[in-house]
C-alpha positions as CSV (number, residue, x, y, z in Angstrom):
1,X,-12.6,-7.9,26.0
2,X,-10.1,-6.1,23.8
3,X,-11.0,-6.0,20.1
4,X,-9.4,-6.1,16.6
5,X,-11.7,-5.4,13.8
6,X,-10.8,-6.5,10.3
7,X,-12.5,-4.6,7.5
8,X,-12.3,-6.5,4.2
9,X,-12.0,-9.9,5.9
10,X,-13.3,-11.7,2.8
11,X,-9.7,-11.4,1.7
12,X,-9.0,-14.8,3.4
13,X,-5.3,-15.3,2.8
14,X,-4.4,-11.9,4.0
15,X,-6.8,-12.2,7.0
16,X,-5.1,-15.4,7.8
17,X,-1.8,-13.7,7.6
18,X,-2.6,-10.8,9.8
19,X,-5.1,-12.3,12.3
20,X,-3.2,-15.7,12.3
21,X,-0.2,-13.6,13.5
22,X,-2.3,-12.2,16.3
23,X,-3.4,-15.6,17.3
24,X,0.3,-16.5,17.9
25,X,0.9,-13.4,19.7
26,X,0.9,-14.0,23.6
27,X,0.0,-10.4,24.3
28,X,-3.2,-10.5,22.1
29,X,-4.7,-13.6,23.5
30,X,-8.3,-13.3,24.6
31,X,-8.8,-10.5,22.1
32,X,-11.9,-10.6,20.0
33,X,-11.2,-10.8,16.3
34,X,-14.2,-9.2,14.6
35,X,-14.7,-9.7,10.9
36,X,-16.6,-7.7,8.4
37,X,-17.0,-7.8,4.7
38,X,-19.8,-6.8,2.3
39,X,-19.5,-10.2,0.5
40,X,-21.3,-12.4,3.1
41,X,-20.1,-15.8,1.6
42,X,-16.5,-14.9,1.8
43,X,-17.1,-13.5,5.2
44,X,-18.4,-16.7,6.5
45,X,-15.7,-18.6,4.9
46,X,-13.1,-16.5,6.6
47,X,-14.9,-17.0,10.0
48,X,-14.9,-20.7,9.5
49,X,-11.2,-20.8,8.5
50,X,-10.1,-18.5,11.3
51,X,-12.1,-20.3,14.0
52,X,-10.4,-23.6,12.9
53,X,-7.0,-22.0,12.8
54,X,-7.5,-20.6,16.4
55,X,-8.3,-24.0,17.7
56,X,-5.4,-25.5,15.9
57,X,-2.8,-23.1,17.2
58,X,-4.3,-23.1,20.7
59,X,-5.3,-19.5,20.6
60,X,-7.8,-17.9,23.1
61,X,-8.8,-15.3,20.6
62,X,-12.5,-15.3,19.8
63,X,-13.4,-14.9,16.2
64,X,-16.7,-13.4,15.4
65,X,-18.3,-12.3,12.0
66,X,-20.5,-9.3,11.7
67,X,-23.0,-8.4,9.0
68,X,-23.3,-4.9,10.4
69,X,-20.0,-2.9,10.2
70,X,-21.0,-0.6,13.1
71,X,-21.3,-3.5,15.4
72,X,-18.1,-4.9,14.0
73,X,-16.4,-1.7,15.0
74,X,-18.1,-1.1,18.3
75,X,-15.5,-0.8,21.0
76,X,-12.6,-1.7,18.8
77,X,-9.1,-0.9,19.9
78,X,-7.5,-1.5,16.5
79,X,-9.2,-1.6,13.0
80,X,-7.4,-3.2,10.1
81,X,-8.4,-2.1,6.7
82,X,-8.0,-4.1,3.4
83,X,-10.8,-3.2,1.1
84,X,-10.9,-3.0,-2.7
85,X,-13.9,-0.8,-3.9
86,X,-15.2,-1.9,-7.2
87,X,-13.5,-5.2,-7.4
88,X,-11.8,-6.5,-10.7
89,X,-14.3,-4.7,-12.8
90,X,-13.3,-1.3,-11.6
91,X,-9.6,-2.2,-12.0
92,X,-10.1,-3.3,-15.6
93,X,-11.8,0.0,-16.3
94,X,-8.8,1.8,-14.9
95,X,-6.6,0.0,-17.5
96,X,-8.8,-0.4,-20.5
97,X,-9.9,3.3,-20.9
98,X,-6.5,4.8,-20.8
99,X,-5.4,2.1,-23.4
100,X,-7.7,3.8,-25.8
101,X,-5.6,7.0,-25.5
102,X,-2.3,5.0,-25.9
103,X,-1.5,5.2,-22.0
104,X,0.0,1.9,-20.7
105,X,0.1,1.0,-17.1
106,X,1.7,-1.8,-15.1
107,X,-0.1,-1.8,-11.7
108,X,-2.2,1.3,-11.7
109,X,-3.1,1.3,-7.9
110,X,-1.1,4.2,-6.4
111,X,0.1,6.6,-9.0
112,X,-1.1,7.7,-12.5
113,X,-4.6,7.6,-13.8
114,X,-5.1,4.3,-12.1
115,X,-4.1,5.7,-8.9
116,X,-6.3,8.7,-9.2
117,X,-9.3,6.9,-9.9
118,X,-8.8,4.2,-7.5
119,X,-8.5,7.0,-4.8
120,X,-11.7,8.7,-5.9
121,X,-13.9,5.5,-5.7
122,X,-12.2,4.4,-2.3
123,X,-12.3,7.7,-0.5
124,X,-16.0,7.8,0.1
125,X,-16.0,4.2,1.5
126,X,-13.1,5.3,3.8
127,X,-15.0,8.5,4.8
128,X,-18.0,6.2,5.8
129,X,-15.6,3.9,7.7
130,X,-14.2,7.1,9.6
131,X,-17.7,8.3,10.5
132,X,-18.5,4.9,12.0
133,X,-15.2,4.8,13.8
134,X,-15.7,8.2,15.4
135,X,-19.1,7.1,16.8
136,X,-18.2,3.6,18.2
137,X,-14.5,3.4,18.7
138,X,-13.1,6.9,18.6
139,X,-9.7,6.0,20.2
140,X,-8.9,3.1,17.9
141,X,-5.9,3.0,15.9
142,X,-6.5,2.1,12.2
143,X,-3.9,0.1,10.4
144,X,-4.5,0.8,6.7
145,X,-3.2,-1.7,4.1
146,X,-5.4,-0.4,1.2
147,X,-3.9,1.5,-1.7
148,X,-3.5,4.3,-2.7
149,X,-1.6,4.4,0.7
150,X,-0.6,8.1,0.8
151,X,-3.8,9.6,-0.3
152,X,-6.1,7.4,2.1
153,X,-3.6,8.2,5.0
154,X,-4.1,11.8,4.4
155,X,-7.8,11.6,4.1
156,X,-8.4,9.5,7.3
157,X,-6.0,11.6,9.4
158,X,-7.0,15.0,8.2
159,X,-10.6,14.7,7.0
160,X,-11.7,11.6,8.7
161,X,-10.6,12.4,12.2
162,X,-9.2,8.8,12.6
163,X,-5.7,8.2,13.9
164,X,-4.2,6.2,11.1
165,X,-0.8,4.7,10.0
166,X,-0.3,3.2,6.6
167,X,1.4,-0.1,6.3
168,X,3.3,-1.4,3.3
169,X,5.7,-4.3,2.7
170,X,8.2,-2.5,0.5
171,X,10.5,-1.0,3.1
172,X,10.9,-4.1,5.3
173,X,11.8,-6.4,2.3
174,X,13.9,-4.0,0.4
175,X,17.4,-4.6,1.5
176,X,17.0,-8.4,2.0
177,X,15.6,-8.9,-1.4
178,X,18.1,-6.6,-3.1
179,X,21.1,-8.3,-1.5
180,X,19.6,-11.7,-2.4
181,X,19.3,-10.7,-6.0
182,X,22.8,-9.5,-6.0
183,X,24.4,-12.6,-4.3
184,X,25.4,-10.5,-1.3
185,X,25.1,-11.5,2.5
186,X,22.6,-9.3,4.3
187,X,23.5,-10.6,7.7
188,X,24.3,-7.5,10.0
189,X,23.5,-5.0,7.5
190,X,22.0,-1.7,8.6
191,X,20.1,0.8,6.4
192,X,18.5,4.2,6.3
193,X,15.3,4.6,4.3
194,X,12.8,7.5,4.0
195,X,10.7,9.1,1.3
196,X,7.0,8.4,0.3
197,X,5.1,5.1,-0.1
198,X,6.4,3.1,-3.1
199,X,9.0,5.7,-3.5
200,X,11.2,5.7,-0.3
201,X,15.0,5.8,-0.8
202,X,17.7,3.6,0.4
203,X,20.0,6.5,1.4
204,X,22.6,4.4,3.4
205,X,23.5,0.7,3.7
206,X,26.5,-0.4,5.8
207,X,27.8,-3.2,7.8
208,X,30.1,-2.5,10.8
209,X,30.4,1.1,9.6
210,X,31.5,0.1,6.1
211,X,29.5,1.6,3.2
212,X,28.1,-1.2,1.0
213,X,26.7,1.0,-1.6
214,X,29.8,0.9,-3.9
215,X,29.6,-2.9,-4.0
216,X,25.8,-2.9,-4.5
217,X,26.0,-0.5,-7.5
218,X,29.1,-2.5,-8.9
219,X,27.0,-5.7,-9.0
220,X,24.0,-4.0,-10.1
221,X,25.7,-2.6,-13.2
222,X,27.0,-6.0,-14.1
223,X,23.6,-7.6,-13.8
224,X,22.1,-5.1,-16.2
225,X,23.9,-6.7,-19.1
226,X,21.2,-9.5,-19.1
227,X,17.3,-9.1,-18.7
228,X,15.9,-9.6,-15.2
229,X,13.0,-8.3,-13.3
230,X,14.7,-5.3,-11.4
231,X,16.1,-3.4,-14.4
232,X,14.1,-0.2,-13.9
233,X,15.1,0.3,-10.3
234,X,18.7,-0.4,-11.1
235,X,18.5,2.3,-13.9
236,X,17.0,4.7,-11.3
237,X,19.9,3.9,-9.0
238,X,22.4,4.5,-11.7
239,X,21.0,7.9,-12.6
240,X,19.8,9.2,-9.4
241,X,22.2,7.4,-7.0
242,X,19.9,5.7,-4.6
243,X,17.9,2.3,-4.8
244,X,14.1,2.8,-4.4
245,X,11.9,0.5,-2.1
246,X,9.2,-0.5,-4.5
247,X,9.4,-3.0,-7.5
248,X,10.5,-2.2,-10.9
249,X,7.1,-3.2,-12.2
250,X,5.6,-0.3,-10.0
251,X,8.4,2.1,-11.0
252,X,8.1,1.8,-14.5
253,X,4.9,3.9,-14.2
254,X,6.1,6.2,-11.6
255,X,8.3,8.2,-14.0
256,X,8.1,9.7,-17.5
257,X,11.2,7.7,-18.8
258,X,10.1,4.2,-19.5
259,X,6.7,3.3,-20.8
260,X,6.8,5.4,-23.9
261,X,4.9,5.0,-27.2
262,X,7.8,6.8,-29.0
263,X,10.3,4.3,-27.6
264,X,8.5,0.9,-27.5
265,X,11.7,-1.0,-27.5
266,X,12.3,0.2,-23.8
267,X,9.4,-2.0,-22.6
268,X,11.1,-5.2,-23.9
269,X,14.5,-4.0,-23.0
270,X,13.7,-3.1,-19.4
271,X,11.5,-5.9,-18.9
272,X,8.3,-4.0,-18.1
273,X,5.1,-6.0,-17.9
274,X,2.2,-3.9,-19.0
275,X,-1.2,-4.8,-17.5
276,X,0.6,-6.8,-14.9
277,X,-1.9,-6.0,-12.2
278,X,-4.8,-7.2,-14.4
279,X,-3.0,-10.5,-15.0
280,X,-2.3,-11.0,-11.3
281,X,-6.0,-10.5,-10.6
282,X,-7.0,-12.9,-13.4
283,X,-4.7,-15.7,-12.0
284,X,-6.0,-15.0,-8.4
285,X,-9.6,-15.2,-9.5
286,X,-8.9,-18.5,-11.5
287,X,-7.2,-20.0,-8.2
288,X,-9.7,-18.7,-5.7
289,X,-11.9,-21.7,-5.3
290,X,-8.8,-23.9,-5.0
291,X,-7.2,-21.6,-2.5
292,X,-10.4,-21.5,-0.5
293,X,-10.9,-25.2,-0.6
294,X,-7.5,-25.7,0.8
295,X,-8.0,-23.3,3.6
296,X,-11.5,-24.6,4.5
297,X,-10.9,-28.3,4.1
298,X,-7.6,-28.5,5.8
299,X,-8.5,-29.9,9.4
300,X,-4.8,-29.4,10.2
301,X,-4.5,-25.8,9.3
302,X,-1.6,-24.1,10.8
303,X,0.2,-20.8,10.8
304,X,3.7,-19.4,11.2
305,X,3.9,-15.7,12.2
306,X,4.6,-13.5,9.3
307,X,6.7,-10.3,9.0
308,X,3.4,-8.1,8.5
309,X,3.6,-5.3,10.9
310,X,0.0,-5.6,12.2
311,X,0.5,-7.8,15.1
312,X,3.9,-6.4,16.0
313,X,2.5,-2.9,16.3
314,X,-0.4,-4.1,18.5
315,X,2.0,-6.3,20.6
316,X,4.3,-3.2,21.2
317,X,1.3,-1.0,22.3
318,X,-0.1,-3.6,24.7
319,X,3.3,-4.6,26.3
320,X,5.1,-1.3,26.0
321,X,8.0,-3.2,24.5
322,X,9.3,-0.9,21.6
323,X,9.2,-2.1,18.1
324,X,10.4,-0.2,15.0
325,X,8.4,-0.1,11.8
326,X,8.4,1.9,8.5
327,X,5.1,3.9,8.8
328,X,3.1,6.1,6.3
329,X,2.2,9.2,8.5
330,X,1.5,12.8,8.2
331,X,4.5,15.1,7.5
332,X,4.8,17.3,10.5
333,X,8.2,18.3,9.7
334,X,9.5,14.8,9.6
335,X,11.1,15.3,6.2
336,X,12.0,19.0,6.0
337,X,12.0,19.4,2.3
338,X,8.6,17.8,1.7
339,X,5.4,19.8,2.3
340,X,3.5,19.7,5.6
341,X,0.4,18.0,5.0
342,X,1.9,15.2,2.7
343,X,2.1,11.6,3.7
344,X,5.6,10.4,4.2
345,X,7.1,7.1,4.8
346,X,9.7,7.1,7.7
347,X,11.0,5.0,10.6
348,X,8.5,5.0,13.4
349,X,8.9,3.8,17.1
350,X,5.9,1.8,18.6
351,X,5.4,1.3,22.2
352,X,2.8,1.9,24.9
353,X,2.3,5.5,23.8
354,X,1.4,4.5,20.3
355,X,3.1,5.1,16.9
356,X,5.7,7.9,17.2
357,X,7.4,8.9,13.9
358,X,11.0,10.0,13.8
359,X,12.2,13.3,12.6
360,X,14.3,12.4,9.5
361,X,15.7,15.7,8.2
362,X,16.2,16.6,4.6
363,X,16.4,14.2,1.7
364,X,18.7,14.9,-1.2
365,X,17.3,17.6,-3.4
366,X,16.9,15.4,-6.5
367,X,15.1,12.6,-4.5
368,X,12.9,15.1,-2.8
369,X,12.0,16.4,-6.2
370,X,11.1,12.9,-7.5
371,X,8.9,12.5,-4.4
372,X,7.2,15.8,-5.0
373,X,6.3,14.8,-8.5
374,X,3.8,12.4,-6.9
375,X,2.9,14.5,-3.8
376,X,1.6,17.1,-6.1
377,X,-0.8,14.5,-7.6
378,X,-1.8,13.1,-4.2
379,X,-2.6,16.5,-2.8
380,X,-4.7,17.6,-5.8
381,X,-6.5,14.2,-5.7
382,X,-7.4,14.8,-2.0
383,X,-8.6,18.2,-3.1
384,X,-10.8,16.9,-5.8
385,X,-12.4,14.5,-3.3
386,X,-13.0,17.2,-0.6
387,X,-14.3,19.8,-3.0
388,X,-16.0,17.6,-5.5
389,X,-14.5,19.7,-8.5
390,X,-13.6,18.0,-11.8
391,X,-10.8,20.5,-12.3
392,X,-8.8,19.3,-9.4
393,X,-9.1,15.7,-11.0
394,X,-7.8,17.1,-14.3
395,X,-4.9,19.0,-12.6
396,X,-3.8,15.9,-10.7
397,X,-3.6,14.0,-14.0
398,X,-1.9,16.9,-15.6
399,X,0.9,16.8,-12.9
400,X,1.3,12.8,-13.0
401,X,4.8,12.3,-14.6
402,X,3.8,9.3,-16.8
403,X,0.5,10.6,-17.9
404,X,1.8,14.2,-18.7
405,X,4.6,12.7,-20.7
406,X,2.5,10.7,-23.0
407,X,-0.8,12.8,-23.5
408,X,-1.9,16.3,-24.2
409,X,-3.8,18.5,-21.9
410,X,-7.0,18.0,-24.0
411,X,-6.6,14.3,-24.1
412,X,-6.1,14.1,-20.3
413,X,-9.3,16.0,-19.8
414,X,-11.1,13.6,-22.2
415,X,-9.7,10.6,-20.5
416,X,-10.7,11.9,-17.0
417,X,-14.3,12.5,-18.3
418,X,-14.6,9.1,-19.8
419,X,-13.3,7.4,-16.7
420,X,-15.7,9.4,-14.5
421,X,-18.6,8.3,-16.9
422,X,-17.2,4.5,-17.0
423,X,-17.1,4.2,-13.2
424,X,-20.6,5.6,-12.8
425,X,-22.0,5.2,-9.4
426,X,-18.8,4.1,-7.8
427,X,-17.7,7.7,-7.9
428,X,-19.5,10.5,-6.1
429,X,-21.0,13.3,-8.2
430,X,-18.3,15.9,-9.5
431,X,-19.1,19.3,-10.9
């Protein structure tokens, strides 16, 4: 029996989306859907919910929960990763300690101080997963949904010895959501996107060979006269010429220009919701029991296949029917003016041979430079994890655009030291 293993299956809604998609995919019938989570209560709830869903949708997939991760992984063809190390308490630490230094964040899961420390506490768990995979499913493809996407993709491919592709929602929804927000018809539109995770660039957008960017920019400029949720991205497009894939909420903290103590009016002017991630987590926690009750008590539970890439990737490999994705993969010359060894987000063709990234060429110099401002931090965070040296943590933070724009070198060192102490046993020992 072929096998799909879901690590972090206690995230029931996401597990329903990805594994429910598999249940509705003809090529993936008769697969075992193996579930694993360190929270045994949530694990059993997900098993119950997915078992019922499988019956209701007529799937022949077999759902099985495991309390032993090695056994959950044993013989897997595909592994889906969706873990959050440290939970909400660690996330609050990533926000609250920097606040003492006057450093605000919106999401803090990919870049900045929050991204660095989420990486450092997630990497050990990922390396343990990699070691288990090398032992019991060495040929499995890891589909990683956990952030920080680029750093973890580098770690798993280079240092974990596991074939990994990072999957994110931002590219596939970029143009449809942009056009919807501007009142434009997205039917028949083609686009060209490449860069890094959460900072890939909409380089071209056309319909029947006609460049639609002038109209996009005209409407975006008009919309900036009144407050809306995408003001940061529209400002980036105005100044740098291209729209970027990830939300304005993210991008406010990706640059040195927006969250500034010396210009607090920008935060209101550009609709930047500081601490947004914490508020999302708070609301999710408050709704969790209601959400689980709705999933567990619904005897008629159904599912409609989503746009998540997971099931489409596995279907393309099993059937050898090509499918195109935006994947986070190692830069092996794919984007020529970004460094080898970085993780880039480019179009990939998936078929019976697996995931094949496309050679993209060069990005415009100024866009590559913006990407490099985060690649530098990513590579140094990897260096810190591999060497165990605090100096590389400091250097990663020194090079983060938002952090370095707000804090002195001494304050950055003090902040990193305080976060190391606050996270305690969630982090490995650094010297």
